[in-house]
Residue, then its C-alpha position, 0 to 999 in steps of 0.5 A: m421496446g426495451y430500455t438500455l440497462i447500464i451496470t455500475e460497479k458501485p451505487s455511488a458511480a450509478n448516481k454519478i452516471a445517471n445525473a451525467l446522462a439524463d436529458g431531464e428528471v432523474k428518478k431514483l427508485e428502490r426495490s427491496g432495499a436497493s436503488y436504481y435510476r430511470i432516466s431518458r437521453n435522446g429519447k431512449e429510456i436508460i436504467v442505471v443500476p449498481a452492483v457492490g463490487h464482485l457479485f459472484r465468487l469462485d467456489e469448489e464445484k464439488k464440495n467434500h466435508k473433508w479438506t483435500y488437495p489439489v482441487f481444480s474443479v471451480k465454478w462462479v457462484p453468487s457472493f451472497t452464498e458465503k456466510g456474512s455476505d447475504w447483504s449482497r443479495k438484494y443487489y443481485r435480485n435488483i439487477e436480475s429484475l430489471s435485466k428482463g426489460a432490457d434490450e441492450f446492456i452497457s458495462a460501465c464498471d471500472y475500466d480495469i480487469e476487476g471492473s470488466v470481470i465484475a460486469y461480465n459475470i453479471l451479464r452472463f450469470i444474471c442477464g443471460t447474455e455475453k453481448g454488451r457495450r463498454m463505457r471507458f472513463s477515467t473520472l466520474t465527471k459529467p464530460d467524461l461519462v457522456e463521452a464514454y457513453e457516446n463513444a462506448m466500445k460495440t462489444l465487452d473488453f474481452p482481453q481485460i475480461e479473459a486476464g481477469l478470469a484467469r487471474h481469479e482462477m490462478d489465484w484460487y488454484f494456488g491460494i486454496n491448494l497451498s493453504r490447504a496443504l499447509t493446514l493439513a500438514l500441520e494437522k498431521a503433526g498434531g496442530f489445529w490452526t488454519l494457515s494460508t499462503g499463495r501465489v504472491q503472499g508467499p514470495t513476499l513473506k520470503i522477501l521480508n524474512d530474507r531481509q530479517k535474516e540479513i539484519r540478524r546476520f549483520k555484524p557491525v564493524p567499527y570505524w572512526e570519523v574526524e570532525l572539525d568545529a572552525l571559524i571563518n571571519g566569525n562564521a561557525v563551520q563544521a567540517s569533516h575529514v575528507e576521508d570520511k571513514f577511518w577503518e584503522k583507529e590509529k590512522a584517525e589518531s594520527v590525523f587528530e594529534k596532527c591537527k589538534g591546536q592547529d589553525g588552517t586556511v580555506a584550501e578550496v571553494e566550489k560552487r555549482q548550480v543544479r536544477q532539480n526537475p519537478p516530480f512525476p505525476f502520481d501512479l497508485t504506487s508512488l501515492q501510496r508511498e508518499a502518503y505513508s511517508l508523510f502521514g503514516y497511512s497504510p497502502k490499503q488505507t491510501l487506496d481506500i481514501a483515493q477510491s472514495l475520492y474518485e467516487q465523489a468525482l474529485i480525482s481520476y481513477p486511482r488504480t493506475s501505473s501510469q506516469k503520463l497525463p495526456r493533453k486531452i484530459g484539459y490541463r487549462r480547464i482543470l487549472e482554471s476550475l482548481s483556481q476557484q478554491d482559495a488554497y490553490s488560486s494563486l498557485c494555479g494563476k502563476i501556472l496559467s500565466k505560463g501560456f504553454l503548459k507541459p507536465n513533467e511525465g515519467k516513463k511508466e504508462d498504463p494503457a487504461h488509464p492516465a497518472i492520478y489527477p484532480t478533476g478540478s471539482k470543488p470537494k464538499g464534506l471531506n474528512s480529515y484523511q480525505k482532505k489530506v490525500y486530496d490536497l497531496i494530489v492536487r499539489r502534485f499535479l500543480a508541481v508537475f507544471g512548475e519549472a525546474a528548482v535551482r539549487e546551489q551546492v557549495r563545498i569549502e575544503i579546509d587545510i590543517n597542517g596538510e590534512r583536508f576537511a570539507a564542509n558542504g552546504v546546499t541552498t535553494l535559489k529558485e523554488n519554482w516547482i517546489e512552491f506549488y508542492k509545499p509543504y510536502a517538498r522536503f530538502k535539507e537546506q544547509a547554508l555555508p558563509e561566503v569565504g574565499k580561498g586563502e582565508s584564515v581558519e580558527n580551529r575551535e575543536i577537533r574530535i575523534i568519533d567512534k562509529e559502527t556500521q549499521p545493518p540494513s533497514r527493515f522494510s516499511q510498508a512503502s518500501i516493500l510495495k516498491e520492491m514488489e513492483n520492481l519484482g513484478l509481484g501482484t498488481k497495482a490493485t492487489r499488492a496493498q491487500i496482499l500486504q495486509t493479509l500477511y499482517d492478518r495472518g499473523y505472519i508480520r507485525e509493526r510498521s517497520i516490518e518484522v516477520t513474527e515466529l509464525g511467519e519465520a516458521v512457515v517461510s523456513a518450512l517451505e524454503k527447505h522442503s518446497p522452495e517454489i511456493v516462495s519462488v519470486e521467479l515462478t510467480r513473476r513468470f505467471e504474472s507475465e503470462m497473464e499480461s500476455i493474455e490481456k495483450g491477446k497473445k495467449r489464451r486463457e485456457e492454456i496458461l491455466e492448464a500450464a498452471r495446473r500442471e506446475l501446481e500438481r507437481i509442487l504439491s506432489d513434492f509437498r505431499k512427500h514432506e508434509v509431516d516434516i513441514g507440519r512439525e516444523i511449524l508446529e511449535a510456532v503456531k502454538e506460541y502464536e495462538k497463545d500470543i493472540h489470545t493472552v493479554g497478560k498476567c492475572e493480578k491475582c494469582g499470577g495466571d495468564l489472562r486469555i480470551i475464552h469462548s464459552k461453549k455453554s453461553g456462546k459468549r466470549f470474555v477474558g478469564c484466568t487460566n488458573y480457573p476454577t481456582c481463580s475466577n478473575s474475569f473481564p467482559l468483552p465486546q460480543f460483536g467484531y473480530i477481536t485481536v490482542i495487539s503488542r501495544q500495552c495500556k499505559k496504566c495497567g500494563l495489559k495488552m490492548i485488544s483491537v476490535k474491527s467490525r464490518g464497515k467501521r474503523p478498528w478501535r482499541m481498549c484495555i479490558r481493565c481500563g476501558f476505551e483508549k482515549k484519543g490524543k497525541t503521544k509522545p514519539s519514542a526516542s530514536k535509537g542512537s548509534g552508540k558513538k563515543t567522542r573524543m574532543g581536543k582543541 
């Protein structure tokens, strides 16, 4: 009699599942550097074996030595066949060997589209079967894992599998074909650089570029404000004219002259209390936006941190679009567990004393997972990044059970010689949920003194302020993520990576996102000659089609056939303008290539110091472009991916380089001065509005 083989997505999940399901001893075994677990449950032998994410990737079925397009003949191949991915071979072989003695298979990969595809490919290509049960869980805690095992689906989750396979194939069709078309267009124009675009990448870049063009087109319009510094019963009050903006300077000056030197009276005092409801539970996008706003973490960084917390069974599955917390997760149990942690003990006690627990939920739902919540397990050994995100998630969870905050809004209107000025204040009367979300709940508090209607007002100073309208702000990493969600571009799990790809390709830069000259050139050429490649509508339509596959309304084959026909038509039209597209991108590529390899000017001869790859030695270094006249050079690290970044060394002014290695955090250095030292830097001064002030008393 064989054993049950449970396949997990990662080694950490295999460890959690084995320890949760074992009736007794958990035996950790190893084969060729890859581990697995042997346990027993209810007299049945179980082997728990991990993958490491995708063990298969899509590749062209018949490769040509020369690129061509369109290409639609694809197949799944082992990931270790790709250069740099040989480390995954041992996990493949481990599952292959263990599958031979199994008489039952269970998928325990993450319960989402990606996890379903990972398990399905392993089962059909390694284990030789498409039959298996499916565990569904949202946390890696023992109770959830036991329930998931005992109530596993009798078959694999084929709707998710079909939707996942369709997404992978469609993204391959668009990504490979469009990227090849762009690169070959450049080649025909005499340039040599690998360019990329894709089904979601192109439209996202266009959105960013449209905002940049809007900012450039913006023409400031002057306006004027009239402000009053007043004294009421010895209390200072600052007020603004009720007209807010004066678009005619003469009108502002008329008010100024009319009120200069004149005292007034309190004309109106309005008070009203408003109830501010607690926030909704975190879905992935709102967590990424909040972490970016509070800590400056990129969306991808936040997702990686949240994933690590999930794998430690500290939070629920983070790749969710839900704002719902179902009762079955056990509110009281989680709160009682969290109360064992000193930081949350008193806060949990206050919530538990309420008796009936009801979270403030949003409208968004996810059929696979609830909103993100802490499991109650006590964290151990978290790094500083994990601690911040964990604390944020816990306090958000606590806040959703709080009562609405009560805030008082006060408006004082002052009459000076027939002109009205208003001062607005707001104070918190009852914190309620705000207490639980500190220090992340940030509200402006502006207290005004107690005054009564008809009281005298001393005019201490009145002034005219010259201002200009401001252009729309650039997208941040948080706001573009929200825009992508609103437009239906990508998925909760892919948006952060798409944004990171745009950075990696050199199409965008900076935290307040700027589209580079290269990014602008790519969008401009595509908009002009092949606009559907950057079409939001086309991408959104296919996203909707793939959702219909998951819901069982449409078949994968018909959606992919429609995508192939659409792409063939787009690429046929693209080919007619191939040379023009290449020419329009060529100069931007040359400048970009020069920019990412140049660290600055040579202090010896004035030439450019550039990254050079020696054909003779195979090594890389920074050398002067005036070689052999000038032999100035600097060594470089020989491992990792190196890019020149815009940040300059404070000592010598050369551009810094960033070094990225697999599995390690990027680090920066100056080729002349060495490693960048850790420490705080002064924030740059914020840009002023260019306002001028004219004052009078």
